[in-house]
N, C-alpha and C positions, 0 to 999 in steps of 0.2 A: 523640441528636439525629438529625431526618430533614432530607433536601434533594430537590429535585427536579432531576433530569437536564436538561441543555441538549440540543438537536439535535447529532447527530454527536458525541456525548461518550461517551468511554470510562470505564472505571473508574479508570485511571490519572490521565487529565486532569481527572476530577471531584476526586479527592483532592489533586491539585496546586492546583486553583483554591480549593478549601475551606482547605487546610492549609498550602499553600505548599511542601509536600514530597510526595515519592512515593517511599516505602520498601517493600520487602518485606515488612516486619513489618506496616505500616499496610493493606496490599493484603490480606494474610491475615487481619487483623482485620475488614476490611470483607466478605471472602467468608463467614466465621464468622457475621456479623451478617445477612448476606443470602443464606442456604443456597439459595434458588431462582435466583440469579444465577449462570448456568453458563458465561457467556462475558464477555470483556471490554468488549462492546459493550452500552451502556444505550440504553432507548428513550426518545425525547424526552419530557418530562413524567413520567417515571418516578420514583417515590418510593422513596427507599432509606434505609437505616439508616446513620449515620455511626459509626465508632469514635470514642473520645476520646483524645486526646493526653495521656499522663500527664506529671506534672512531672519524671520521671526519664528522659525522653527524650533521645536523643542530641543535639538540636539545643541543648539548653540548657547541657549540658556543653560543646559546642564553642565557645560564646560566652564562657565563664569566663576569666578573666586571671587567673594565678597572682601573688600578691604576696608578696614575702619581706620579713618585718619582722625 
């Protein structure tokens, strides 16, 4: 999936805007998908490739409630 950067946006703020999280793993995936991006600063209107969040991400396991039967 691709998205367009907003003015004054950084890689971290873009990831948080799109995914609601900003983790080191997500940032590493971003830089692998966008090898020409060498700084955390994005140009306004710049198109970037976004990583995908897997179903085994930490955010889903944190929301699980153990139930004992």
